[in-house]
C-alpha positions in Angstrom: -1.9 9.5 12.1 1.5 10.7 10.9 4.9 9.3 10.0 6.0 9.0 13.6 3.0 6.9 14.6 2.5 4.8 11.4 2.8 1.0 11.6 6.3 -0.4 11.0 6.8 -2.2 7.7 8.9 -5.4 7.2 12.5 -4.2 7.3 11.7 -1.7 10.1 10.1 -4.4 12.1 13.0 -6.8 11.5 15.4 -4.1 12.8 13.2 -3.5 15.8 12.9 -7.2 16.7 16.7 -7.6 16.2 17.5 -4.5 18.3 15.5 -5.9 21.3 18.1 -8.7 21.6 21.4 -8.4 23.5 24.3 -6.6 21.8 26.4 -9.8 21.3 23.3 -11.4 19.7 22.8 -8.4 17.5 26.4 -8.6 16.2 26.2 -12.3 15.7 22.9 -12.3 13.8 23.5 -9.2 11.6 26.9 -10.6 10.6 24.9 -13.2 8.7 22.6 -10.5 7.2 23.4 -7.7 4.8 24.6 -4.7 6.8 26.9 -3.6 9.6 25.7 -3.5 13.3 25.9 0.1 14.4 22.3 1.1 13.8 20.9 -1.9 15.6 23.3 -1.4 18.5 22.3 2.3 18.8 18.6 1.3 18.5 19.1 -1.3 21.3 20.4 1.4 23.6 17.7 3.8 22.5 15.0 1.2 23.3 16.4 1.0 26.8 15.7 4.7 27.3 12.6 5.4 25.3 10.8 2.0 24.8 10.2 0.1 21.6 7.1 1.8 20.2 6.8 3.2 16.7 7.4 6.8 17.9 10.7 5.7 19.5 11.8 3.9 16.4 11.1 6.9 14.1 12.5 9.4 16.6 16.0 7.8 16.5 16.1 8.0 12.7 14.9 11.6 12.9 17.7 12.5 15.3 20.3 11.1 12.9 18.5 13.1 10.1 18.9 16.3 12.0 22.6 15.5 12.6 23.1 15.1 8.9 21.4 18.5 8.2 23.5 20.1 10.9 26.7 19.0 9.1 25.3 20.3 5.8 24.9 23.7 7.5 28.5 23.5 8.7 29.9 22.6 5.3 27.9 25.4 3.6 29.1 27.9 6.2 32.8 26.7 5.9 32.8 26.8 2.1 30.7 29.9 1.6 28.7 31.8 4.3 25.8 31.6 6.8 23.2 32.4 4.2 24.4 29.7 1.9 24.6 27.3 4.9 21.0 28.1 5.9 19.7 27.6 2.4 21.7 24.4 2.0 20.3 23.0 5.3 16.7 24.0 4.4 17.0 22.4 0.9 18.5 19.2 2.5 16.0 19.0 5.3 13.0 19.5 3.0 14.3 17.4 0.1 11.3 15.0 -0.5 13.3 11.8 -1.0 15.7 12.6 1.8 12.7 13.5 4.1 11.1 10.1 3.6 14.0 8.4 5.3 14.0 10.8 8.2 11.2 8.5 9.5 12.5 5.1 8.3 13.4 2.8 11.2 16.5 1.6 9.4 20.1 2.7 9.1 19.7 5.2 6.3 19.6 8.4 8.3 22.6 7.2 10.4 24.5 6.5 7.1 23.7 10.0 5.9 24.8 11.6 9.2 28.0 9.6 9.3 29.0 10.4 5.7 28.1 14.1 5.9 30.1 14.4 9.2 33.0 12.5 7.6 33.0 14.9 4.6 32.9 18.0 6.9 35.8 16.9 9.0 37.7 15.8 5.9 37.5 19.3 4.3 38.3 20.9 7.6 41.3 18.6 8.1 40.0 17.7 11.6 41.4 14.2 11.6 40.2 12.9 14.9 36.6 13.8 14.0 37.1 12.5 10.5 38.3 9.1 11.7 35.4 8.7 14.2 32.7 9.9 11.7 34.0 7.7 8.9 34.0 4.7 11.2 30.4 5.5 12.1 29.5 5.7 8.4 31.2 2.4 7.6 29.6 0.6 10.5 26.2 2.0 9.4 26.1 0.7 5.8 28.6 -0.8 3.3 27.8 2.0 0.8 29.8 4.4 2.9 32.8 2.8 1.2 32.0 4.7 -2.0 32.2 7.9 -0.1 35.6 7.0 1.3 36.6 6.2 -2.3 35.8 9.8 -3.3 38.0 10.9 -0.4 40.7 8.6 -1.6 40.6 10.3 -5.0 41.1 13.6 -3.2 44.1 12.1 -1.4 45.6 11.2 -4.8 45.0 14.8 -6.0 46.7 16.2 -2.9 49.6 13.8 -3.1 50.5 14.5 -6.7 49.1 18.0 -7.4 48.5 19.6 -4.0 50.0 19.7 -0.5 52.0 16.6 0.2 51.8 17.2 4.0 48.0 17.2 3.8 48.1 14.0 1.8 50.2 12.3 4.5 47.7 13.4 7.1 44.9 11.9 5.0 46.8 8.7 4.6 47.4 8.4 8.3 43.6 9.0 8.9 42.8 6.3 6.4 45.0 3.9 8.3 43.3 4.6 11.6 39.9 4.2 9.9 41.1 0.8 8.5 42.2 -0.3 12.0 38.8 0.6 13.5 36.9 -1.1 10.6 39.1 -4.2 10.5 37.0 -6.3 12.9 34.2 -6.1 10.4 36.2 -7.2 7.3 35.5 -10.9 7.7 31.7 -10.3 8.1 31.9 -7.9 5.2 33.4 -10.6 3.0 30.7 -13.1 4.0 27.9 -10.6 3.4 29.4 -9.7 0.0 29.5 -13.4 -0.9 25.9 -13.9 0.2 24.7 -10.9 -1.9 26.9 -12.1 -4.8 25.1 -15.4 -4.7 21.8 -13.8 -5.7 20.1 -10.6 -4.7 16.8 -9.1 -5.6 18.0 -6.0 -7.5 17.9 -6.1 -11.3 20.6 -4.5 -13.6 19.9 -0.8 -13.8 19.4 1.0 -17.1 20.3 4.5 -18.1 16.7 5.4 -17.5 17.1 4.1 -13.9 20.1 6.4 -13.5 18.3 9.4 -14.8 15.3 8.6 -12.7 17.4 8.5 -9.5 19.0 11.8 -10.3 15.6 13.4 -10.9 14.1 12.1 -7.7 17.1 13.2 -5.7 17.2 16.7 -7.2 13.5 17.3 -7.9 12.8 21.0 -8.7 16.2 21.8 -7.1 17.6 20.9 -10.5 16.7 24.4 -11.7 18.8 26.0 -9.0 21.7 23.8 -10.1 21.2 24.9 -13.7 21.2 28.6 -12.8 24.3 28.2 -10.6 27.5 30.1 -11.4 29.7 27.1 -12.0 32.8 29.0 -12.9 33.1 30.4 -9.3 35.1 28.4 -6.6 35.7 25.5 -9.0 37.6 23.5 -6.4 34.8 23.5 -3.9 32.2 22.8 -6.5 34.3 19.9 -7.9 34.5 18.3 -4.5 30.8 18.5 -4.0 30.1 17.2 -7.5 32.4 14.2 -6.9 30.6 13.5 -3.6 27.2 13.7 -5.4 27.9 11.9 -8.6 30.8 9.6 -7.7 29.0 7.0 -5.6 26.0 7.0 -8.0 28.0 6.4 -11.1 30.3 3.9 -9.4 27.4 1.7 -8.2 25.6 2.0 -11.5 28.8 0.9 -13.3 29.5 -2.0 -11.0 25.9 -3.1 -11.4 26.4 -3.4 -15.2 29.2 -6.1 -14.9 28.7 -7.7 -11.5 25.9 -8.2 -9.0 23.5 -5.3 -9.1 23.8 -3.0 -6.1 22.2 0.2 -7.5 19.4 1.3 -5.3 18.1 4.7 -4.4 17.9 4.5 -0.6 21.5 3.1 -0.4 22.8 6.3 -2.0 20.8 9.0 -0.3 23.9 10.4 1.4 24.7 12.0 -2.0 21.7 14.3 -1.7 23.4 16.8 0.8 26.2 17.9 -1.6 23.6 18.4 -4.4 21.6 20.6 -2.1 24.7 22.6 -1.1 25.5 23.1 -4.7 22.0 24.3 -5.4 22.2 26.8 -2.6 25.6 28.2 -3.5 27.1 30.6 -6.1 23.7 32.0 -6.7 22.8 34.3 -9.7 20.3 37.1 -9.3 17.5 34.9 -10.4 18.6 31.9 -8.3 16.7 32.9 -5.2 13.5 32.5 -7.2 14.4 29.0 -8.1 15.4 28.2 -4.6 12.2 29.7 -3.2 10.1 27.6 -5.6 12.1 24.5 -4.7 11.5 25.1 -0.9 7.8 25.7 -1.4 7.4 22.5 -3.5 9.6 20.5 -1.1 7.6 21.7 1.9 4.2 21.0 0.3 5.3 17.5 -0.7 6.8 16.8 2.8 3.7 18.1 4.6 1.5 15.8 2.6 3.8 12.8 3.1 4.1 13.5 6.9 0.3 13.6 7.3 -0.6 10.8 4.9 1.3 7.7 5.9 1.4 5.0 3.2 2.9 2.1 5.2 0.6 -0.8 5.5 -1.6 -0.6 8.7 -0.2 -3.7 10.4 -0.9 -2.4 13.9 -4.7 -2.3 13.0 -4.5 -5.8 11.5 -2.8 -7.1 14.7 -5.4 -5.5 16.9 -8.2 -7.2 14.9 -6.5 -10.6 15.0 -6.0 -10.4 18.7 -9.7 -9.6 19.1 -11.1 -12.4 17.0 -8.6 -15.1 17.4 -10.0 -18.2 19.2 -7.9 -20.4 21.4 -7.3 -23.2 18.8 -6.8 -20.9 15.7 -3.5 -21.2 13.9 -2.0 -18.1 12.2 0.4 -18.2 9.2 2.1 -15.7 6.9 1.6 -16.4 3.3 4.8 -16.1 1.2 3.6 -13.8 -1.6 5.8 -11.2 -3.3 6.6 -10.1 0.3 6.0 -11.7 3.7 5.1 -10.1 7.0 6.8 -12.3 9.5 8.6 -9.4 11.2 5.6 -7.2 11.5 3.7 -10.1 13.0 6.6 -10.7 15.6 6.8 -7.0 16.4 3.1 -6.6 17.0 2.8 -9.8 19.0 0.8 -12.2 16.8 3.0 -15.3 16.2 2.4 -16.3 12.6 5.2 -18.4 11.0 5.9 -18.2 7.3 4.1 -20.9 5.3 6.5 -22.4 2.7 5.0 -25.5 1.0 7.5 -28.4 0.7 9.6 -28.1 -2.5 9.4 -24.3 -2.4 12.6 -22.4 -1.9 12.6 -19.2 0.2 14.7 -16.4 -1.5 17.2 -14.5 0.6 15.6 -11.5 2.3 16.8 -8.9 4.7 16.2 -10.6 8.0 16.7 -14.2 6.9 19.5 -14.5 9.4 17.1 -13.7 12.3 14.8 -16.5 11.4 14.6 -19.5 13.7 13.4 -23.0 12.9 9.9 -22.3 14.1 9.5 -19.2 11.9 9.0 -21.4 8.8 6.4 -24.2 8.4 5.7 -26.4 5.4 2.5 -28.0 6.8 -0.2 -27.2 9.3 -0.5 -29.0 12.7 -3.0 -31.8 12.8 -6.5 -31.0 14.0 -6.4 -27.3 13.3 -9.9 -26.3 12.4 -9.4 -22.6 11.5 -6.4 -20.9 9.9 -5.8 -17.2 9.8 -3.6 -16.3 6.8 -1.9 -12.9 6.6 -0.9 -11.6 3.1 -0.5 -8.5 1.0 -0.8 -10.5 -2.2 -3.9 -11.6 -4.1 -6.3 -13.7 -2.0 -6.6 -16.1 -4.9 -3.0 -17.2 -4.2 -4.0 -18.8 -0.9 -4.7 -22.4 -1.5 -4.3 -25.0 1.3 -5.4 -28.5 0.6 -8.2 -29.6 3.0 -9.2 -26.0 3.8 -11.8 -23.7 2.4 -11.9 -19.9 2.5 -14.5 -18.7 5.0 -14.1 -15.0 5.4 -11.6 -12.2 4.9 -10.8 -8.8 6.5 -9.0 -6.2 4.5 -6.7 -3.4 5.8 -5.5 -1.5 2.8 -3.3 -3.9 0.9 -3.1 -6.2 3.9 -5.6 -9.1 4.3 -6.4 -11.7 6.9 -8.1 -14.7 5.2 -9.8 -17.2 7.5 -9.9 -20.8 6.2 -11.7 -23.6 7.8 -11.2 -27.4 7.6 -13.3 -28.9 4.9 -15.9 -31.4 6.1 
């Protein structure tokens, strides 16, 4: 068992189920969810070539991850040299937090690849590549807008205190990006209103900000501290703006408006931090970088070989083996529900929401159909299989008694029988 073969969890399963639909359906459904459609469109095409299994899902994300690392190398080489580029790429590839999302069947690796490519083409003044890469980033996740904002600040700098000709080229590229992104502006507005109406993230504190910086940097922080910051100040300032700008912007917005501060949404800021850690090295810096690489590699190896996602595939296999013809399966709405895992693994189990209970807005709500939610059980059902990752004590269905349970890590299947 490893990260390629581990069971999908809720959001991954939602993405996979959505990506199995036609491209027009994908666009229509995800416009009513919380993200742009590019990842799901690419996953749909990928499924056509490689199937819909867990390995295929993770391999697509890993491919995008490698593309992000490739552009980290290109930036390090362009700003400094091949050695710096190689160290930057190694630190980025092995960064423990970044590494986790190399195997996440969601849009995060694509977001990182799009933003990193966008930044590379931006600093190289390769405007066709910049426009395409930036469009990829924006159609991957809304948080790419914060990266574009950092580029806008650089445009302002060039216009007033730099090369006016370069600023005009940047402005023209912004206009082309805007044209490419304009079809998604209406869905973006609708999605923003949905999130603004209530989302699950709480207001972040200064402690949350510090924690995010620490998990992004890990022991690579020591290489940053040892860095010769006085050298190549312009390059360093650009990378610092790319690293800290989106983080501070989202933290600040979350103080006054709807909270949007979340670590995985900002992981595209890890590459510039790792480039900074690898560059302008002092004599002692290689020791810090070596220690960081060893710690990163050890953490990643353990993570890769010890999957922590809930073993839903094993649960589904068990249910298929023991389910009788007239049994009825439901998903219990605890702190989380497992509707999408159940759909992906082929065990139909609607979400049980008692009458009078309101279902909060989740990722994937837009994909739900009328039959995905039930508030009562069909008549003459003698045995009910209830899937949950919450406390078993929560499961109370009038007229039914708990008979037996089967546990798969934090997942449980609780069988209830009609009371006599």
